[in-house]
N, C-alpha and C positions, 0 to 999 in steps of 0.2 A: 212148393206146393205138396200137399199132403196126398199122399198115393190113394189113401182110402176115400177121399173126396173125389179124387178122378174117377175111380171105380163107380162110386155112388152116381155120378153125373152120368157116365156113360150107360149105365144100367138102366137110368129112367128113360133112356130113348132106344136102347137096346137092351131089353130085358134079359135076354138068355147069354149075353155076352160073358165070357170068361175073359178077364183082365190079369196079366201077370206083368212084373217089371223085371227088368235087367239092369244092374248098375245101381249107381248111388243117387241121392236127391238133386244133386246138380246137373248131372248128366246121365239120364237113365232113358232105357228103351222100354215103350210100352207094347205089348203084344196082346191083340185083341182078337178073340176067335167069337163067331158066332154063324149061326145058320143062314141069317139075314144077307150075309155076304155071298150066298151060294150064286146066285144070279146076277152079280155085280163085278164089274171088271175091278181091277186093282185101284186105279184112281179113283172110282165112285166109293170104293170101300173105305179109302183113307178120308176121302171128303165127309162121308157119314159120321165117322168118328171126329174128325177135327171140328164139324159144325156143331157138334154136342159141346166142345170145350171153346168155342168162339168166344164167350164172355170172359173166362179166364184169360185168353190171350189179349183181349182188348184191354183188360183191366191192368195187365201187366203181372198177374199173379202166376201167370204160365208164360214162359218166353221161348222155350225151345222144347222139342219133343221129337224123340226119334221113333218111328211108329211101324209096326209089322202088323198084318191082318191076315187073318186065316179062316178060310170058309169050313164049315163043318158040317 
């Protein structure tokens, strides 16, 4: 899955999101920081991000993702 497409999808739902990646395309970690996470617990932060990518998981375009969220 293209990293730029992942960024685009996330930014459609979380406009101030800053997305960065660690690792290669087969095994990468997505780090998302946003002000929207300030009043959310960690589980809700992850759910918010993963919901934006739901279609990609369901289609099989994206099958695994390590995720870190940061409230800014």
